[in-house]
N, C-alpha and C positions, 0 to 999 in steps of 0.2 A: 630616281626621285628619292631624296633623303628627308625623312620626317622625324623631328625630335619627339621623343616620348617621355612623359613624366614617370620615371622609373619607380618613384616612391608610391605611386598610385596603383601600380600593376603588381599582382601577385597571383600565383596559382591557386591560393585560397583567398577569396575576396575579403578585404578588410571589413569588419563589422560596421565601422562608422561610415562606410561608403555603400551600405546596402540599399540606399535609395536609388543607386545607379544599377543595381543588379537584380532587383525584384520588381516585377510588374504589379499592376493594381490588383490582379487576381490573387497573387501570392501574398501581397500585403494584407488583404482581407483575411486570408487563411491564417496568417500570423496573428492578427487581432482577435479572431474568434478563439483560437487555441489559447492565447494568453488569458482571456477572460474565463475560459473554461477551467484552466488550471488554478487560477486565483480564487474564483468565486464558486466553482462547481464542486461536486463530489469527486473523489478519486475514481479514475477510469483508466481504461487501457486503449491506447490509440495506435493505429498502424499508419505510418507515413511512408508512402511509396513514391516512386518516380525513377526515371532513367538515371544511370550513373552520370554524375556531373551536373545534374539538374539543379542542385543546391539544397538537398535535403538536410545534410548536416549543418550547412551554413544557416539555414532557417532555424534550426533548433538552437544553435549558438546565439543567434540574434534574439530568439525567444528567451533564453536564459538571461541575457543582459537586460532585456526589457522588463522582465519580472523582477529582477534584482533591484531595479530602480524604485519599484513601488512596494515590494514585499521582500525584505531581506531574510525572512524566516523560511524561505523555500530553498531546499537543497536539491541540486541536480546531481545525480549519481550516474556517471558515464561508464559504459562497459562496451568495448569493441570486440567484435568477433571476426578475426581474420581467418579462422578455421574452426571446425567443430571440436568441442572439448566435452569431456564427461561432465554430467550435471554436478557431481561432487566438486570438481575443480572450479566450475563456474560459480557455484554457491559460495565457495571460499573467497573467490575474487570479489564477489558482490559484498560480502561482509567487510573485507578490507577497504573497499572503496567507500563504504558508508563511514567507517571510522576515520579514514584519512580526510575525507571531505568534511566530516564533523570537526576535526581538529583545526581545520583552516577556516571554519565558519565564524562569522563575527559574533555569534551568540554563544560560542564555546565557553568562554570565561564565566559568563553569567549563569549558564546551566550548571557548570562545575560547582559553583557556590551553592546553588539551590538544591542540586541532586547529585551529590558525590557518588552515591551508590550506582546511579545510572552510568556515570562516566567510567567507573571501575569495571562494571559488568561489560561495557562495550570494549574496554581495553582487553579484558580477559578473553572475550569472544574473538577479538582480533588476533590475539596471540595464539589462540587455538588453531587458527588457519595456517600457522607456520609450524607449530610444535604440537606434540602429543602431551597434553596436560590432563592429569587425572586428580580428582578429589577423592581421597581415601579416608574412610571412617572405620576405626577399629574399636571393638568392645571386648574386654578381657576379664574373665572371672577366674580367681585363683583360690582354692581351698587346700590347706596344708595342715596335717596332723603329724607331730614329731614327738615321740616318747622314747627316753633312754634310761636304762638301769645298768650301772656299772660298779663292780666290786673288784678290789685288788689288794693282796697282802704279801709281805716278804719276811721269812723267819730270820734271815740275816739281819735285816733292818731292826727287827724286834730284839734279837739277841744283843746286837751292838748297842742298842739303846738301853736294854734292861740288864745286861751283863754286869756292869759295875755295881749296880744297885743290889743284884742278887749276891755278888761276892761279899758286899758289906754285910748283908743280912746273914749269909752263911757264916761269916767270921763271928758275928755276934752270937749266933746260936751255938757255935762250937765252943766259945768261951763259957757259955752257960752250962752246956751239957757234956762237954768233953767227949764227943763221939768219934773224933778223927782216928784215934788209934784203932778203933774197931774196924775201920774200913781200909787201913793201910794195906792190908794183905790183898785187897782187891784192886790195887793201884794200876797194875798192868792192864787189867780188864777195862778199867775206867779210861786209861789212856787210849786204848784201841777204840773203845766206844766214842770217846771225845773226838778222835780224828775223823771217824765216820760221820759223826754229827756235824763236824766242821765242814767236811766236803759237801754234805747235803745242803747246809744252810748257805754255802757259797754258790752252789749251782742251781738251786731250786727256787722258782718264783711262780706263784699261783695267781693268775688273773681271771677274773670272771667279768663278761661283758654282755649286756642285753640292750637291743635297740629296736624300736618299732616306729616306722615312718609311713605316712600316707599323704599323697599329693594329688589334687584334682584341678586341672586347668581347662577352662572353656573359653574359646576366642571366636568372635564373629567379625569378618572383614567385608566391607561394602565398598566397591570401586565404581566410580561414575563412568558412564558410557558416553561416546561422542560419535554420532553417525549423521547421515543426511537428515533423517527425520528429526533428530534432536537439534541439529543446526537450524533447520527450518523453524522449529519451536522457539529457539532463542532469538532468531532473526525477527520473527513476528512480535515477540515480546519487546525487542528493541524498538521496532517501529511504533508499537503502542506507547512505549515510554516517551519516545520523541514526539508523538502526537500530543501527549499530555503537556509537553513543554511548548506547544503551538508550532512545532517544526513540521513543515510539510515536505514530504519526500517525492521527488520525481525521478524515476529510473529511466535512463536512456540506453536502449540496446541498439547499438549502431553496427552498420556493415553486416547485417544478417544475411544479405544476399551473396556474401563471399563464401558462405557454406554451400559448396557445389551440389552435394547430394541432397535430394529432396527429403529422403527418409530421415537423414540426420537433422535437418532443420526442423522437421515436424516433431521429431522425438524431443529436441531441446525445448520447443514451445510446450509440448505436452508435459514434460517434467516440471516446467515452471508454472503450469496452470494453477496449482493451489495458491501460489504467491500472487500471480497476476490477478486472480479473482478475489483476493483477500480483502480488498477495499482499504488496505492500510497505507497504500501509496498509489500514485499515478504512474503509469508505464507508457513510454513512447518507444515503439519498436520501429526502427528505420530499416527499410529494405528496398530492394529494386522491384522491377516489374513482376518478377517471378512470384513473389509472395502475394502481390496484388491480384494476380490472376487466380491464385488459389483461393483468396478471399472472395473474389467475384463468383467463382464456381461453387463456393461453399453452400450457397442457398439452395442449390439443386442436388446436393449430395446428402445422403442419409447420415445423420448424426455426425456432421463434420465438426472437428474441433475448432476450426477457424471461425466459424459463425458464432460459437459460444464464448470466445475469448475477447475479441476486439469489439468494443462498443461503438467505435467510429473509425472509418477509413478516410485518411486525408491524402490526396494525391497532389504532388508538386508538379505542375505542368512544365512542358518544354518552354524555354524562354522565347518570347515573341521577338520578331525582327526589330521592332522599334526599341526594345530594351537593350538589345545587343548593339544597335546603332548608337544609342546614348552612352553606353559603356565605352565604346570605341572613341567617341568624341571626348569623353571624360579623360582619356589617356593622352590625347594629343595636346602638346604644349602650346602650339600656336593655333587658335581656332580658325584663323583665316585659311589654313590649309584644307579645311573640311570641304571647301567648295571646289577643290580640284577633282576633275572627272576621273583621273587615274586612281586617286585615293578612294573615291566612292566605289569604283569597280573592285578594287582590292578588298575593301570592307565587305562587299557582298560575297566575294569569294570566300572570305573567312567564315561568314555566317553559314554558307552552304556546306563547307568542309567541317564545321563544328557540329553538324546535325542539330543545331539550335540548343546546345547545352553550354552553359556558362563556362564550366571548367575547361572543356576542350577549346572553346573560343579563346580563352585567356592563354592556354598553353601554346596554341598555334602562334599567337602574337609573340610570346616569350621566345619561341623557337626562331622566329624571324628577326629578333633583336640583334643589333650589333652595337658595340661600345667604342667610344672614341673620347679620350680626355675626360673620362668620368661621366659622360653623358650617353644616354641610350637613343638609338635611332632605328627606324624602320627603313630598310633599303628596298624600295619597290621598283622592280625592273620594268623599264618602259617597253622592252621587247616582249614582255609577257602580257601586254594589254589585251591581246586577243584571247588569252587563256582566262583572264579575269572577266572579260566581257561575256565569254561563253558561260562562265559560272553565274554571272549576274542574270543572264537570260534564263538559265535553268532555275535559279532561285525564284524568279518571278513566276515561272511556270508552276513550280511547286506551290507557291502561295495561291495561285488561281485554282489549282486542283484541290487544295485543302479547303479553300473557301467554298467551292462549289459542291464538294462531296462529303466534307467532314464537319465543318464548323456548325452548321444548322441541323445536324443529325441529333437523334435522341440518345446517343450513346453517353455513358459516363465519361468523365474527364480522362480517366486512365485509359479507356479504350480509344478515345479520340487521339490521345498521344501515341498509342500503339500504332494506329493506322497511319498517322502523319510520319512517324519515325521510319516506317517501312519505305516511304517514298525516298527518303535520303539513302537508305540502304540499297534500294534498287538502282538509284543513280550511280552510286559507287560501283556496283556490280557492272553496270553498263560501261562506266569509265575504264574499269579494269580489263574489259574486252579490247580496248584500244581500237585498232583499225580492223579487228576481226569481226566477221558476221556472227550474230547470236540469235537464238530463237527465244520465244516467250518463256519457254520452260527453263531456259538457262538463267532467267532473272527471277521468276516466281514458280516455285514448286512447293506447294503446301505440305505435302506428305514428307518431303525430305528436309525442308528448312524449318518447319515449325513442329516442335515436340508436343507431347500430350497436354502440357500445362496451358497451351494457348487455347482459347475458346474455339470449339469446332464450328460454331455458327458463323465465325468471321471469315471462313474460307471464301465464300462467295463475294462479300464486300471487298476483300483483299484482291481477288481476281479482277473485279470490275475497276478497282482503283488503279491497278497496274496497267490495265488496258487504256484507261483514260490518260495516264501519264505518257504512255508511248504515243498515243494519238496526238497529244499536245506537242510532243517533241517532233513528230512528223510534220505537223502543221507549221511549226516554227523553223522548218528546214534544218533542224539539228540532226535528225535521223532520216535515213532513206531505207526502203525495204525492197525485197524481191521475193518471188514465190518459187518454191521447188517442190517437185513431186517425189515423195519418199514413201515406199511401201504402199503405193496407190493412194496416198493421202497428201493433201496440200499443206506444206509447211512454209510459214512466212519467216524470212530472216531479215534482221535489221543490222545497220552499221552506221557509225557516225559519219556525217557528211564532211566535206572540205570546209564548210562554214564553221564547224565546231572544232575549236582547238582544245583538245583534252589533255589534261595532265593530272596524274594521281600517283599515290605511293602504294606499294604492296602488290600482291599478285593473288589470283584465285587458285591457279595451279600451274605447274611447270609448262604444260602443253599450251595453255592459253597465253602464258607469258612469252613463250617462244614464237607463237603465231604473231602476236602483237609486235615483238621485236623485229622479226624479219620483214614485216610490212613497213615498219617505220624506216628501217635501213634501206630497203629497196626504193621507197618513195624518195628518200634523200639522194640515193644513187642516181635515180632517173632524173631528178631535178638538176643535179650537177652535170649530167651528160648533156642535157638540153642547154644549160648555160655555157658549157664549153663549146658546143657547136655554134651557138649564137656569137660567142666571143671571137671565135676563129674564122667564122664564115661570113658574118655580118648579113646573112640572109635569113630573115625571120620565118620564111617558109619552112626551113629545116627544123624550126623549134617545135612545130606541131606534128612532126613525124611520129609514127608508132615507135614504141621503145625498141623493138627488135630491129627496125630499120635504122634507128638512131645509133645504136652501138655498132651496126655494120658500117655506117658512114664514118664513125670514129676510127674504125679499123682501116678503112680505105685511105684516110688521110694520115695514117700512121701515128695517131695519138695513142692508141692502145695496140698491143701486140696480139697475136693469135691466141696465146695462152690465156690472157686476161679476157678476151672475147668469149672463149669457151666456158670459162669460170662464171662469167656473168649470165650466160645463157642457161647453164645448169641450175643455178640458184633461182633464176627467173621462173623455171618450170614449177618448182615447189611453191614459190611465193604467189604465182598466179592461181594455183589451186586454193591456197589459203584466202587470197583476195576475193575469190568468187564463191567461197563457202563450200567447196567440193571436199567431201570426206576423204581424208588421207588413209592410205593403207598402213599397216603396222611398220613396214619397211620405210615408208615415206615419213612416218612420225619420228622414227629413230634418226633419219637423215635430216629432219627439220632442225634438230638441236645443233647439228654440225653446221648447217647452212646459216644459222644465226651469226656465229662467229665469222664465217666466211664472208657474209654480206657486209659486216663491219669492216673487214679487211679490204674488201673490194673498193670501198669508198676511198680509203687511203691510197690504194694502188692506182685508182683513177686519177687522183690529184697529183701523185708522183709522176705518172705518165704524162699528164698535161704539162707539168713543170719541165720535165725532160724535153718534151716537144718544143716548148717556148725557148728554153735555153739553147737547145741545139740549133734552132732556126736563127737565133740571135748571133751565135758565134760562127755560123757557116761562112761568112765573108770576113771573119776577123782572124787573128793569129792564134785561135784556140781550136781544139778538137776534143770531142768526148772520148775518153778512154774507159772501156768497160772491163778491161782485163784485171785492174788492181782491185782489190779492196771492195768488191761488190758486197762482201760480207760485212764491211766496216762502215761505209757511207753509201748514200744513194747513187751518186755519180760524181765524176771529176772532169773538169774542163782543163786539159793540159795546154800550157802555152808553148808555142813552137820555138820560142827563144828560151834557152835553158836558164838564163839569168833572170827571167821574169816569173812572177809567182803563178802557180796553178790555182784554180778555183775549186774548192771542195764544197759540194752542195749536199745539204741535208734538208729534206722536206718533212714538215710536221703538220699534222692535223689533230688538234686537241680542243676540247670544249670545257676543260677544267684544269685546275692547277693543283698539284699535290706535292708533298715532301719528296717523293721519288723523282720529281723533275730536276731537283738539284743534283742528284746522281747522274741524270741524263746529261746535264750541262757539263759536269766534270769529265764524263766519258767522251763527249764531243771535243772538248779541249785536248784531251789526251790523244785523240785520233789526229788532231791537227799537229801536235808535237811529233807523233810517230811518223806522220807523212813528211814532216820537215826533215827528220833524221834520215828518212829513206831517200829523199830527193836532194838533200844537202842545200836547201834554200828555204827562205821564209815564204810560206804560201798563205792563202786567204780562206777562211771558213765563212760560208754564206748559209744562213738559215732562212728558209722560206716557210713562214708560218701562216696557216689558214685555220679559220674557226667560224662557227656560227655565232659565237659570243661577240658582243659589241666592244671588245677591247679590254675588258677587265682581266681576262685570263692572260692575254699577251702582256699586259702591263705588269702583272705579278711575275710572269716568266722573265720579262726583260729586267725587272728590278733584281731578281735573284741572279740573273746571268751577269749583269754588270757588277753586282756586289762581289760575286766569286772572282771575277776577273780582276777587280781592283785590289782585292785582298790576297789572291793566290797567284794570279798570272798577269800582273800589270804590263809586262813586256809584250803581251799579245793583244792589248786593247785596240790597236790600230788595224789589226788584221782579221777582225771578226765583224760581220755585218748581219743585222737582223732585218728581215722584210716581213711585213704583216699585212694580211688581207682578211676582212671579215664580211659577214653578210649584212648588207644594208639594202641596196638594190640588187647587186649581184656580187658573187664572191670571186669571180674570175675576170681578170683584165690584163691581157698580155702586154699592153702598152705600159702599164705601171711597172711590170716586171722588167721590161726592156729599159725603161728610164732608170730604174734602180740599178741595173747591171751597168749602165753607162757611168753611174757614179762610182761603182766599185772599180771599174776598169781604169778610170782616170786617176784614182788614188794609188799612187805607187809608193 
């Protein structure tokens, strides 16, 4: 069934303008109350809790848009916590987000004109979150005393300057008194004395220097500090200044539940306590159920920090079925399709597997989408109708259990969701068991599955709830039970009945997965054995034979050989123990993993043996014979023509329930085998592919398209010599008459 989907409406994050389709009445009332509290009430601290995917962040985004319509002076500051970070880093992020949000606020320009100092201080504080900026103040006092006394004289300079004058004076005096003759006799002495004097006045210089200096310098440096405490101080001042400008701040701390360690989450909340309780802004802390349980337990703990911080706890409930049904209808392009029974069952299966969370519900739909010519479609497989119907019945059972045991209880909304969510988890655990028996403790074990954060008092209600679920599944014939005595105690084991068609993804552990896989393979093997007996014998009495007698009869009529018979019997021993819930030894557990792959191979071997039997019976009175000597390693078997000039028939048996890119390599290998055999026999032979599948034709259609595309483009000369036969499960997968009719067509085409 192909259903067109309006792709513009569907998104893994629901569009805000479509929230009427994603929120139920209870959540809409929560939204309205929170909106009025933030607009008209005092600043407070709120805890918004709920399961992941329930729509917590979507609700806050809707709240933001709703408040923006009526009050554009409210700023929402978002901070996401994907992991734990030191308080200092978170504080810096917070300051950055305030400034960046403020820059994009409609009131920024107006406030910048009114209070430029506020804008500058916010910018400076913002820059400090990236760089180390220091304000430095220096005061310097300088006292300096400088005294100098310096004297210097030169005889040479004096003589050079006074010599001429003294000569003139001496000449004048000598003219007046005539005393030269009296001193002539002393001329030599005078000359010697003059030379000495001349040397002295050329060489001698007398300097005298005196200096006194005193300097006093006094300097005081003041450097501003920047740490968490001061950052908090500036942040609070910023919030006060914004409050004076009528700007209301709402901080949103999102994804706090992604901090895995409880002590780290509590430390972060404790560090923020002074800001959370400052009253300068409102705080919305978004978290999963884990923080909600801590808040619920806070009232019975001594001096718990949770009880003192959050003024109100708001729980976003799991989406009710009706809302998810409306959302699904909203996506369907043609409303007339909604009345189709298959589509309704598919929708119920989606709700069950989504655990009633919007995000997972949408993601499953997106995963199932296929595109063609720019349009999106849901391809709903008709052969899966039993799977969808089983899920629909289980969903109705869960609704009844919830209504009878949870809805009218006195528990808080968060505890009610916790109890309801466990029902979905238990169903998934049961599904993962497949066809393997399981005990109550495999599904519910409080000590192992529920850590300390879960309320201890809920142990008994959970146990009763799980018992009621199993009881309802038994009453609706989806489960069956048996009793075993172990260690002198009675233990009840459960298993899905044949009425329940179970399909799920994932595994609990390798051992459970192996048990489930071998049972599914052996059920399929037994089914095909019975259909082959019925197809070849035409006596319905053989169809109800025990499996052991069934395979013995197949051996007696030579459908299977002795080796295949022993292989089936060996795997059956292990699978019977698993089927009946008998504990396996360590050796048997190790053997189990090997038996899983062997059991899958046995299905193919059985189909190949059946084809060999039918083909051999068909050619027994014709001009062909089966030759097992060649190429058993290359193809399944070859029917050689007795006349050398006539083509031989190369047979390849395939059993596949899926198509992948590797199948193209298989196609090319098969064609190469045909060419190799042609070279060996020196004639043109025919390749016959016998295809079997549980699928209703889609896998074979993809395989055939790929096959003919490769032949047309790479081996066009072989097109007339390759034949494809296909049979799939509708009423039965085996019909030797169809194979013989197909072989008649092949034989007549020369």
